[in-house]
PAVEX-558892 format. One record per residue (C-alpha): residue in three letters; x negated, y negated, z negated. Coordinates in steps of 0.05 Angstrom, whole numbers. Layout:
<r:ALA | u:X | v:Y | w:Z> $
...
// end
This chain:
<r:UNK | u:-238 | v:-351 | w:-288> $
<r:UNK | u:-203 | v:-284 | w:-292> $
<r:UNK | u:-180 | v:-251 | w:-356> $
<r:UNK | u:-225 | v:-203 | w:-394> $
<r:UNK | u:-213 | v:-129 | w:-381> $
<r:UNK | u:-189 | v:-81 | w:-433> $
<r:UNK | u:-223 | v:-13 | w:-440> $
<r:UNK | u:-177 | v:17 | w:-386> $
<r:UNK | u:-203 | v:-33 | w:-335> $
<r:UNK | u:-138 | v:-72 | w:-332> $
<r:UNK | u:-123 | v:-144 | w:-346> $
<r:UNK | u:-120 | v:-162 | w:-419> $
<r:UNK | u:-49 | v:-180 | w:-442> $
<r:UNK | u:-29 | v:-253 | w:-434> $
<r:UNK | u:19 | v:-283 | w:-485> $
<r:UNK | u:69 | v:-323 | w:-444> $
<r:UNK | u:101 | v:-362 | w:-500> $
<r:UNK | u:100 | v:-436 | w:-488> $
<r:UNK | u:71 | v:-429 | w:-418> $
<r:UNK | u:123 | v:-473 | w:-383> $
<r:UNK | u:141 | v:-546 | w:-393> $
<r:UNK | u:213 | v:-561 | w:-414> $
<r:UNK | u:239 | v:-578 | w:-344> $
<r:UNK | u:302 | v:-556 | w:-307> $
<r:UNK | u:275 | v:-493 | w:-275> $
<r:UNK | u:340 | v:-476 | w:-241> $
<r:UNK | u:338 | v:-542 | w:-205> $
<r:UNK | u:266 | v:-532 | w:-187> $
<r:UNK | u:283 | v:-464 | w:-158> $
<r:UNK | u:335 | v:-497 | w:-114> $
<r:UNK | u:284 | v:-547 | w:-88> $
<r:UNK | u:233 | v:-492 | w:-75> $
<r:UNK | u:284 | v:-451 | w:-37> $
<r:UNK | u:304 | v:-511 | w:5> $
<r:UNK | u:231 | v:-521 | w:25> $
<r:UNK | u:216 | v:-447 | w:37> $
<r:UNK | u:198 | v:-434 | w:110> $
<r:UNK | u:213 | v:-360 | w:102> $
<r:UNK | u:281 | v:-370 | w:69> $
<r:UNK | u:321 | v:-355 | w:133> $
<r:UNK | u:292 | v:-284 | w:135> $
<r:UNK | u:337 | v:-265 | w:77> $
<r:UNK | u:395 | v:-261 | w:126> $
<r:UNK | u:359 | v:-205 | w:163> $
<r:UNK | u:369 | v:-158 | w:104> $
<r:UNK | u:429 | v:-123 | w:71> $
<r:UNK | u:433 | v:-155 | w:3> $
<r:UNK | u:487 | v:-171 | w:-48> $
<r:UNK | u:492 | v:-212 | w:-111> $
<r:UNK | u:443 | v:-167 | w:-147> $
<r:UNK | u:373 | v:-197 | w:-159> $
<r:UNK | u:330 | v:-143 | w:-126> $
<r:UNK | u:259 | v:-143 | w:-151> $
<r:UNK | u:241 | v:-70 | w:-137> $
<r:UNK | u:215 | v:-77 | w:-66> $
<r:UNK | u:149 | v:-49 | w:-91> $
<r:UNK | u:185 | v:17 | w:-98> $
<r:UNK | u:236 | v:14 | w:-42> $
<r:UNK | u:245 | v:-44 | w:6> $
<r:UNK | u:314 | v:-71 | w:24> $
<r:UNK | u:349 | v:-49 | w:87> $
<r:UNK | u:339 | v:-94 | w:148> $
<r:UNK | u:409 | v:-108 | w:174> $
<r:UNK | u:396 | v:-86 | w:246> $
<r:UNK | u:367 | v:-17 | w:228> $
<r:UNK | u:433 | v:22 | w:222> $
<r:UNK | u:453 | v:6 | w:293> $
<r:UNK | u:385 | v:26 | w:319> $
<r:UNK | u:387 | v:92 | w:281> $
<r:UNK | u:457 | v:104 | w:306> $
<r:UNK | u:430 | v:97 | w:378> $
<r:UNK | u:374 | v:146 | w:362> $
<r:UNK | u:424 | v:197 | w:335> $
<r:UNK | u:482 | v:189 | w:383> $
<r:UNK | u:448 | v:173 | w:449> $
<r:UNK | u:375 | v:195 | w:445> $
<r:UNK | u:388 | v:259 | w:406> $
<r:UNK | u:462 | v:270 | w:423> $
<r:UNK | u:460 | v:255 | w:498> $
<r:UNK | u:388 | v:257 | w:522> $
<r:UNK | u:368 | v:312 | w:474> $
<r:UNK | u:300 | v:342 | w:493> $
<r:UNK | u:290 | v:289 | w:547> $
<r:UNK | u:280 | v:237 | w:493> $
<r:UNK | u:210 | v:262 | w:479> $
<r:UNK | u:190 | v:229 | w:544> $
<r:UNK | u:247 | v:182 | w:564> $
<r:UNK | u:256 | v:151 | w:495> $
<r:UNK | u:182 | v:152 | w:476> $
<r:UNK | u:188 | v:200 | w:418> $
<r:UNK | u:122 | v:234 | w:434> $
<r:UNK | u:81 | v:170 | w:430> $
<r:UNK | u:117 | v:140 | w:370> $
<r:UNK | u:63 | v:155 | w:318> $
<r:UNK | u:10 | v:115 | w:356> $
<r:UNK | u:58 | v:61 | w:382> $
<r:UNK | u:85 | v:46 | w:312> $
<r:UNK | u:14 | v:50 | w:285> $
<r:UNK | u:-5 | v:-6 | w:332> $
<r:UNK | u:53 | v:-48 | w:304> $
<r:UNK | u:29 | v:-38 | w:233> $
<r:UNK | u:-43 | v:-53 | w:252> $
<r:UNK | u:-39 | v:-129 | w:251> $
<r:UNK | u:-6 | v:-127 | w:183> $
<r:UNK | u:-67 | v:-94 | w:153> $
<r:UNK | u:-119 | v:-130 | w:196> $
<r:UNK | u:-135 | v:-76 | w:246> $
<r:UNK | u:-141 | v:-75 | w:321> $
<r:UNK | u:-97 | v:-27 | w:361> $
<r:UNK | u:-115 | v:45 | w:369> $
<r:UNK | u:-137 | v:59 | w:298> $
<r:UNK | u:-73 | v:76 | w:261> $
<r:UNK | u:-28 | v:137 | w:269> $
<r:UNK | u:39 | v:142 | w:232> $
<r:UNK | u:65 | v:207 | w:203> $
<r:UNK | u:66 | v:253 | w:143> $
<r:UNK | u:67 | v:227 | w:71> $
<r:UNK | u:16 | v:184 | w:36> $
<r:UNK | u:-7 | v:244 | w:-4> $
<r:UNK | u:-20 | v:285 | w:59> $
<r:UNK | u:-58 | v:227 | w:91> $
<r:UNK | u:-100 | v:217 | w:28> $
<r:UNK | u:-120 | v:290 | w:33> $
<r:UNK | u:-138 | v:284 | w:107> $
<r:UNK | u:-179 | v:221 | w:96> $
<r:UNK | u:-216 | v:244 | w:34> $
<r:UNK | u:-237 | v:311 | w:60> $
<r:UNK | u:-257 | v:280 | w:127> $
<r:UNK | u:-298 | v:228 | w:90> $
<r:UNK | u:-336 | v:282 | w:52> $
<r:UNK | u:-349 | v:320 | w:116> $
<r:UNK | u:-377 | v:258 | w:150> $
<r:UNK | u:-421 | v:243 | w:90> $
<r:UNK | u:-449 | v:313 | w:92> $
<r:UNK | u:-463 | v:306 | w:167> $
<r:UNK | u:-500 | v:241 | w:153> $
<r:UNK | u:-544 | v:277 | w:103> $
<r:UNK | u:-559 | v:332 | w:153> $
<r:UNK | u:-574 | v:282 | w:208> $
<r:UNK | u:-611 | v:235 | w:162> $
<r:UNK | u:-568 | v:174 | w:176> $
<r:UNK | u:-503 | v:141 | w:156> $
<r:UNK | u:-455 | v:121 | w:211> $
<r:UNK | u:-446 | v:52 | w:181> $
<r:UNK | u:-515 | v:34 | w:157> $
<r:UNK | u:-554 | v:71 | w:211> $
<r:UNK | u:-615 | v:80 | w:167> $
<r:UNK | u:-659 | v:141 | w:176> $
<r:UNK | u:-662 | v:187 | w:117> $
<r:UNK | u:-695 | v:248 | w:148> $
<r:UNK | u:-640 | v:293 | w:122> $
<r:UNK | u:-682 | v:306 | w:60> $
<r:UNK | u:-639 | v:270 | w:8> $
<r:UNK | u:-593 | v:302 | w:-43> $
<r:UNK | u:-530 | v:336 | w:-20> $
<r:UNK | u:-471 | v:289 | w:-24> $
<r:UNK | u:-428 | v:329 | w:-72> $
<r:UNK | u:-390 | v:277 | w:-112> $
<r:UNK | u:-324 | v:240 | w:-103> $
<r:UNK | u:-307 | v:178 | w:-143> $
<r:UNK | u:-233 | v:165 | w:-154> $
<r:UNK | u:-198 | v:106 | w:-186> $
<r:UNK | u:-184 | v:128 | w:-258> $
<r:UNK | u:-122 | v:83 | w:-260> $
<r:UNK | u:-94 | v:109 | w:-195> $
<r:UNK | u:-23 | v:132 | w:-181> $
<r:UNK | u:-25 | v:204 | w:-206> $
<r:UNK | u:-16 | v:238 | w:-138> $
<r:UNK | u:-80 | v:206 | w:-111> $
<r:UNK | u:-116 | v:237 | w:-170> $
<r:UNK | u:-85 | v:305 | w:-159> $
<r:UNK | u:-103 | v:303 | w:-85> $
<r:UNK | u:-174 | v:280 | w:-101> $
<r:UNK | u:-183 | v:338 | w:-150> $
<r:UNK | u:-159 | v:388 | w:-98> $
<r:UNK | u:-204 | v:357 | w:-44> $
<r:UNK | u:-263 | v:361 | w:-91> $
<r:UNK | u:-251 | v:435 | w:-104> $
<r:UNK | u:-243 | v:449 | w:-30> $
<r:UNK | u:-307 | v:413 | w:-11> $
<r:UNK | u:-349 | v:436 | w:-71> $
<r:UNK | u:-354 | v:366 | w:-99> $
<r:UNK | u:-353 | v:340 | w:-170> $
<r:UNK | u:-297 | v:290 | w:-184> $
<r:UNK | u:-313 | v:228 | w:-226> $
<r:UNK | u:-255 | v:183 | w:-247> $
<r:UNK | u:-279 | v:112 | w:-257> $
<r:UNK | u:-245 | v:45 | w:-258> $
<r:UNK | u:-254 | v:1 | w:-197> $
<r:UNK | u:-297 | v:-46 | w:-239> $
<r:UNK | u:-343 | v:12 | w:-255> $
<r:UNK | u:-352 | v:36 | w:-183> $
<r:UNK | u:-414 | v:-4 | w:-164> $
<r:UNK | u:-452 | v:23 | w:-224> $
<r:UNK | u:-426 | v:94 | w:-214> $
<r:UNK | u:-447 | v:101 | w:-141> $
<r:UNK | u:-508 | v:142 | w:-125> $
<r:UNK | u:-543 | v:182 | w:-72> $
<r:UNK | u:-498 | v:242 | w:-86> $
<r:UNK | u:-433 | v:202 | w:-75> $
<r:UNK | u:-396 | v:224 | w:-13> $
<r:UNK | u:-331 | v:186 | w:-17> $
<r:UNK | u:-294 | v:136 | w:-60> $
<r:UNK | u:-218 | v:134 | w:-64> $
<r:UNK | u:-191 | v:67 | w:-89> $
<r:UNK | u:-124 | v:30 | w:-94> $
<r:UNK | u:-121 | v:-40 | w:-65> $
<r:UNK | u:-68 | v:-60 | w:-116> $
<r:UNK | u:-58 | v:-24 | w:-182> $
<r:UNK | u:13 | v:4 | w:-184> $
<r:UNK | u:23 | v:-9 | w:-258> $
<r:UNK | u:-6 | v:-77 | w:-269> $
<r:UNK | u:-6 | v:-109 | w:-200> $
<r:UNK | u:-81 | v:-123 | w:-204> $
<r:UNK | u:-112 | v:-135 | w:-136> $
<r:UNK | u:-180 | v:-103 | w:-129> $
<r:UNK | u:-237 | v:-134 | w:-90> $
<r:UNK | u:-235 | v:-92 | w:-26> $
<r:UNK | u:-291 | v:-129 | w:11> $
<r:UNK | u:-341 | v:-125 | w:-46> $
<r:UNK | u:-325 | v:-54 | w:-66> $
<r:UNK | u:-328 | v:-30 | w:7> $
<r:UNK | u:-397 | v:-63 | w:14> $
<r:UNK | u:-421 | v:-28 | w:-50> $
<r:UNK | u:-396 | v:39 | w:-25> $
<r:UNK | u:-431 | v:30 | w:42> $
<r:UNK | u:-495 | v:8 | w:9> $
<r:UNK | u:-497 | v:75 | w:-27> $
<r:UNK | u:-486 | v:113 | w:39> $
<r:UNK | u:-416 | v:137 | w:20> $
<r:UNK | u:-349 | v:127 | w:53> $
<r:UNK | u:-292 | v:83 | w:27> $
<r:UNK | u:-220 | v:108 | w:29> $
<r:UNK | u:-168 | v:56 | w:9> $
<r:UNK | u:-96 | v:66 | w:-12> $
<r:UNK | u:-56 | v:6 | w:13> $
<r:UNK | u:13 | v:26 | w:-12> $
<r:UNK | u:22 | v:-36 | w:-55> $
<r:UNK | u:-12 | v:-86 | w:-10> $
<r:UNK | u:8 | v:-74 | w:63> $
<r:UNK | u:62 | v:-124 | w:82> $
<r:UNK | u:50 | v:-166 | w:20> $
<r:UNK | u:-20 | v:-194 | w:28> $
<r:UNK | u:-79 | v:-195 | w:77> $
<r:UNK | u:-121 | v:-132 | w:78> $
<r:UNK | u:-173 | v:-142 | w:132> $
<r:UNK | u:-191 | v:-69 | w:148> $
<r:UNK | u:-232 | v:-85 | w:210> $
<r:UNK | u:-263 | v:-149 | w:181> $
<r:UNK | u:-289 | v:-113 | w:120> $
<r:UNK | u:-311 | v:-49 | w:154> $
<r:UNK | u:-265 | v:-3 | w:116> $
<r:UNK | u:-277 | v:69 | w:137> $
<r:UNK | u:-209 | v:102 | w:124> $
<r:UNK | u:-144 | v:78 | w:95> $
<r:UNK | u:-74 | v:104 | w:81> $
<r:UNK | u:-9 | v:72 | w:61> $
<r:UNK | u:66 | v:82 | w:55> $
<r:UNK | u:118 | v:43 | w:94> $
<r:UNK | u:179 | v:43 | w:48> $
<r:UNK | u:156 | v:-13 | w:2> $
<r:UNK | u:138 | v:-81 | w:32> $
<r:UNK | u:147 | v:-55 | w:103> $
<r:UNK | u:220 | v:-36 | w:88> $
<r:UNK | u:218 | v:29 | w:128> $
<r:UNK | u:270 | v:65 | w:85> $
<r:UNK | u:267 | v:120 | w:32> $
<r:UNK | u:213 | v:170 | w:48> $
<r:UNK | u:193 | v:135 | w:113> $
<r:UNK | u:128 | v:163 | w:141> $
<r:UNK | u:60 | v:139 | w:118> $
<r:UNK | u:1 | v:120 | w:161> $
<r:UNK | u:-72 | v:136 | w:168> $
<r:UNK | u:-126 | v:86 | w:191> $
<r:UNK | u:-191 | v:113 | w:221> $
<r:UNK | u:-242 | v:61 | w:240> $
<r:UNK | u:-255 | v:64 | w:315> $
<r:UNK | u:-328 | v:83 | w:312> $
<r:UNK | u:-314 | v:140 | w:264> $
<r:UNK | u:-258 | v:171 | w:305> $
<r:UNK | u:-303 | v:218 | w:345> $
<r:UNK | u:-329 | v:246 | w:278> $
<r:UNK | u:-262 | v:249 | w:242> $
<r:UNK | u:-254 | v:322 | w:223> $
<r:UNK | u:-184 | v:332 | w:195> $
<r:UNK | u:-174 | v:388 | w:145> $
<r:UNK | u:-104 | v:396 | w:174> $
<r:UNK | u:-113 | v:408 | w:248> $
<r:UNK | u:-46 | v:416 | w:282> $
<r:UNK | u:-19 | v:424 | w:352> $
<r:UNK | u:0 | v:350 | w:354> $
<r:UNK | u:-73 | v:330 | w:346> $
<r:UNK | u:-99 | v:379 | w:398> $
<r:UNK | u:-132 | v:352 | w:460> $
<r:UNK | u:-81 | v:394 | w:500> $
<r:UNK | u:-21 | v:400 | w:454> $
<r:UNK | u:21 | v:437 | w:506> $
<r:UNK | u:-36 | v:482 | w:528> $
<r:UNK | u:-21 | v:527 | w:468> $
<r:UNK | u:-93 | v:549 | w:463> $
<r:UNK | u:-116 | v:592 | w:405> $
<r:UNK | u:-179 | v:551 | w:396> $
<r:UNK | u:-172 | v:481 | w:367> $
<r:UNK | u:-201 | v:422 | w:405> $
<r:UNK | u:-187 | v:354 | w:374> $
<r:UNK | u:-157 | v:298 | w:414> $
<r:UNK | u:-194 | v:233 | w:420> $
<r:UNK | u:-178 | v:171 | w:381> $
<r:UNK | u:-131 | v:162 | w:322> $
<r:UNK | u:-88 | v:218 | w:349> $
<r:UNK | u:-135 | v:265 | w:311> $
<r:UNK | u:-97 | v:244 | w:249> $
<r:UNK | u:-33 | v:277 | w:273> $
<r:UNK | u:-13 | v:346 | w:249> $
<r:UNK | u:56 | v:373 | w:267> $
<r:UNK | u:120 | v:350 | w:301> $
<r:UNK | u:135 | v:277 | w:283> $
<r:UNK | u:194 | v:259 | w:238> $
<r:UNK | u:231 | v:222 | w:293> $
<r:UNK | u:291 | v:195 | w:255> $
<r:UNK | u:249 | v:164 | w:200> $
<r:UNK | u:196 | v:141 | w:249> $
<r:UNK | u:245 | v:103 | w:292> $
<r:UNK | u:281 | v:73 | w:232> $
<r:UNK | u:213 | v:46 | w:211> $
<r:UNK | u:199 | v:20 | w:281> $
<r:UNK | u:265 | v:-19 | w:278> $
<r:UNK | u:248 | v:-47 | w:209> $
<r:UNK | u:183 | v:-75 | w:235> $
<r:UNK | u:222 | v:-120 | w:284> $
<r:UNK | u:229 | v:-169 | w:227> $
<r:UNK | u:155 | v:-184 | w:232> $
<r:UNK | u:151 | v:-188 | w:307> $
<r:UNK | u:216 | v:-222 | w:326> $
<r:UNK | u:211 | v:-276 | w:273> $
<r:UNK | u:136 | v:-288 | w:281> $
<r:UNK | u:122 | v:-277 | w:208> $
<r:UNK | u:49 | v:-282 | w:188> $
<r:UNK | u:18 | v:-244 | w:131> $
<r:UNK | u:-15 | v:-309 | w:108> $
<r:UNK | u:53 | v:-342 | w:100> $
<r:UNK | u:79 | v:-281 | w:62> $
<r:UNK | u:19 | v:-283 | w:16> $
<r:UNK | u:28 | v:-357 | w:1> $
<r:UNK | u:101 | v:-347 | w:-18> $
<r:UNK | u:85 | v:-284 | w:-58> $
<r:UNK | u:37 | v:-323 | w:-102> $
<r:UNK | u:86 | v:-380 | w:-109> $
<r:UNK | u:141 | v:-332 | w:-130> $
<r:UNK | u:98 | v:-295 | w:-181> $
<r:UNK | u:72 | v:-361 | w:-209> $
<r:UNK | u:143 | v:-387 | w:-217> $
<r:UNK | u:166 | v:-323 | w:-249> $
<r:UNK | u:111 | v:-326 | w:-301> $
<r:UNK | u:130 | v:-399 | w:-315> $
<r:UNK | u:203 | v:-381 | w:-324> $
<r:UNK | u:188 | v:-322 | w:-369> $
<r:UNK | u:143 | v:-367 | w:-411> $
<r:UNK | u:199 | v:-419 | w:-417> $
<r:UNK | u:258 | v:-372 | w:-429> $
<r:UNK | u:235 | v:-308 | w:-464> $
<r:UNK | u:229 | v:-310 | w:-540> $
<r:UNK | u:157 | v:-314 | w:-564> $
<r:UNK | u:121 | v:-248 | w:-575> $
<r:UNK | u:172 | v:-205 | w:-538> $
<r:UNK | u:131 | v:-194 | w:-474> $
<r:UNK | u:59 | v:-198 | w:-450> $
<r:UNK | u:37 | v:-202 | w:-378> $
<r:UNK | u:-13 | v:-149 | w:-358> $
<r:UNK | u:-16 | v:-178 | w:-287> $
<r:UNK | u:-77 | v:-223 | w:-275> $
<r:UNK | u:-63 | v:-297 | w:-274> $
<r:UNK | u:-119 | v:-309 | w:-223> $
<r:UNK | u:-91 | v:-308 | w:-152> $
<r:UNK | u:-151 | v:-270 | w:-125> $
<r:UNK | u:-135 | v:-213 | w:-172> $
<r:UNK | u:-59 | v:-210 | w:-165> $
<r:UNK | u:-17 | v:-169 | w:-118> $
<r:UNK | u:57 | v:-182 | w:-106> $
<r:UNK | u:85 | v:-158 | w:-171> $
<r:UNK | u:87 | v:-178 | w:-244> $
<r:UNK | u:82 | v:-126 | w:-299> $
<r:UNK | u:104 | v:-144 | w:-369> $
<r:UNK | u:88 | v:-103 | w:-430> $
<r:UNK | u:149 | v:-97 | w:-473> $
<r:UNK | u:173 | v:-55 | w:-532> $
<r:UNK | u:229 | v:-7 | w:-511> $
<r:UNK | u:215 | v:-24 | w:-439> $
<r:UNK | u:257 | v:34 | w:-412> $
<r:UNK | u:319 | v:12 | w:-449> $
<r:UNK | u:306 | v:-61 | w:-432> $
<r:UNK | u:302 | v:-45 | w:-358> $
<r:UNK | u:366 | v:-5 | w:-362> $
<r:UNK | u:401 | v:-65 | w:-392> $
<r:UNK | u:370 | v:-112 | w:-340> $
<r:UNK | u:398 | v:-69 | w:-284> $
<r:UNK | u:466 | v:-69 | w:-317> $
<r:UNK | u:460 | v:-145 | w:-318> $
<r:UNK | u:446 | v:-149 | w:-244> $
<r:UNK | u:370 | v:-154 | w:-243> $
<r:UNK | u:336 | v:-93 | w:-213> $
<r:UNK | u:263 | v:-79 | w:-228> $
<r:UNK | u:233 | v:-15 | w:-254> $
<r:UNK | u:198 | v:16 | w:-314> $
<r:UNK | u:132 | v:52 | w:-320> $
<r:UNK | u:116 | v:92 | w:-383> $
<r:UNK | u:103 | v:77 | w:-437> $
<r:UNK | u:118 | v:3 | w:-441> $
<r:UNK | u:115 | v:-34 | w:-374> $
<r:UNK | u:170 | v:-72 | w:-339> $
<r:UNK | u:152 | v:-80 | w:-265> $
<r:UNK | u:180 | v:-134 | w:-220> $
<r:UNK | u:163 | v:-133 | w:-146> $
<r:UNK | u:168 | v:-195 | w:-103> $
<r:UNK | u:181 | v:-184 | w:-29> $
<r:UNK | u:175 | v:-254 | w:3> $
<r:UNK | u:216 | v:-235 | w:64> $
<r:UNK | u:280 | v:-233 | w:22> $
<r:UNK | u:266 | v:-256 | w:-49> $
<r:UNK | u:277 | v:-329 | w:-65> $
<r:UNK | u:260 | v:-375 | w:-123> $
<r:UNK | u:331 | v:-375 | w:-149> $
<r:UNK | u:325 | v:-299 | w:-155> $
<r:UNK | u:262 | v:-309 | w:-196> $
<r:UNK | u:293 | v:-360 | w:-243> $
<r:UNK | u:355 | v:-317 | w:-253> $
<r:UNK | u:313 | v:-255 | w:-268> $
<r:UNK | u:274 | v:-291 | w:-322> $
<r:UNK | u:338 | v:-319 | w:-351> $
<r:UNK | u:372 | v:-251 | w:-354> $
<r:UNK | u:309 | v:-221 | w:-384> $
<r:UNK | u:309 | v:-273 | w:-439> $
<r:UNK | u:383 | v:-260 | w:-454> $
<r:UNK | u:369 | v:-185 | w:-455> $
<r:UNK | u:312 | v:-194 | w:-504> $
<r:UNK | u:344 | v:-249 | w:-545> $
// end
């Protein structure tokens, strides 16, 4: 059974005092690390003696990436120069790298294009979703449900947005609503099924809540959105690379995500846009650019969109960041890492952290606002704590790096590719000493 929700739609606080049995948790951590099938991957990253639990903000550097970037700068740019657009594959990088991200989010090839920021991709996806919903109303059918409506129903002039979303998604949704003449309704994910109606055009949701780490029910919410005749747009920033997503399996319409968290693409690495294959011919981007033109080098004054996911491109790709990301993704391919194995370790790490916090931290000092139920938990643990900003500053000084979200939340992100159980035990121990 999951925890009750508070009025904001988040998990009710959980008092961790007395949650762990009086066992030697440090020794248990050593045993767990020895049995960890993913433990060897730690050597693939540039790490030091700091316990790094902020991969949900910026992933660690894969050790082979600097050499690859050096080749891009010195040889591809420095020697081949303009020839690299063809000879080094620069021109096709957005789709090629998209195809490498695809299996990590449960998508077949040809549906993801990499480029721009998450914010820009949210804008593209949301406006395009509203436009498709309006077309459905005019044609009298929905591309997903295929039910005749005669075009006589209400105009789809409403966007629902996750009321607990990362602020930028809300800002973008507000702007998209103004641009398309829609009303914007902020609702919590739990309220979405009851808020949907025949005027709803699109729904923008986060797969994992950035503050609490709550994992929302993507399959059920997507089904509810489709049943209303609307389109589902999912933000995967805090789930891609940490847990299974199943975009194709669950019929998600559009999705966006960043690559600098659990995909370890580097600071400001480009985001990606997923457009389900059957929707691609109808995807009408509000940001048409020469890179998404059917004849990009034709330099025609009239815009004609390319076919496929390429429609999601806009301007010249950010090659240095793109190719650093491509190199970072080698960790998944070369080591045969499965998302299922990563998810299993993520849950084990977060379970163990909560046990250690319960055993070590003085009673009443912290409360977990991350759901205990595995089905509702992402790959982070958020602890409510008085003076959280100052506490995190002292934790970082003590060699444990997490982050702080106003007003009172300590966030700890667990990247199973390089975080071990000894890191978890040490983090809880340093937290207890800091709070003691």
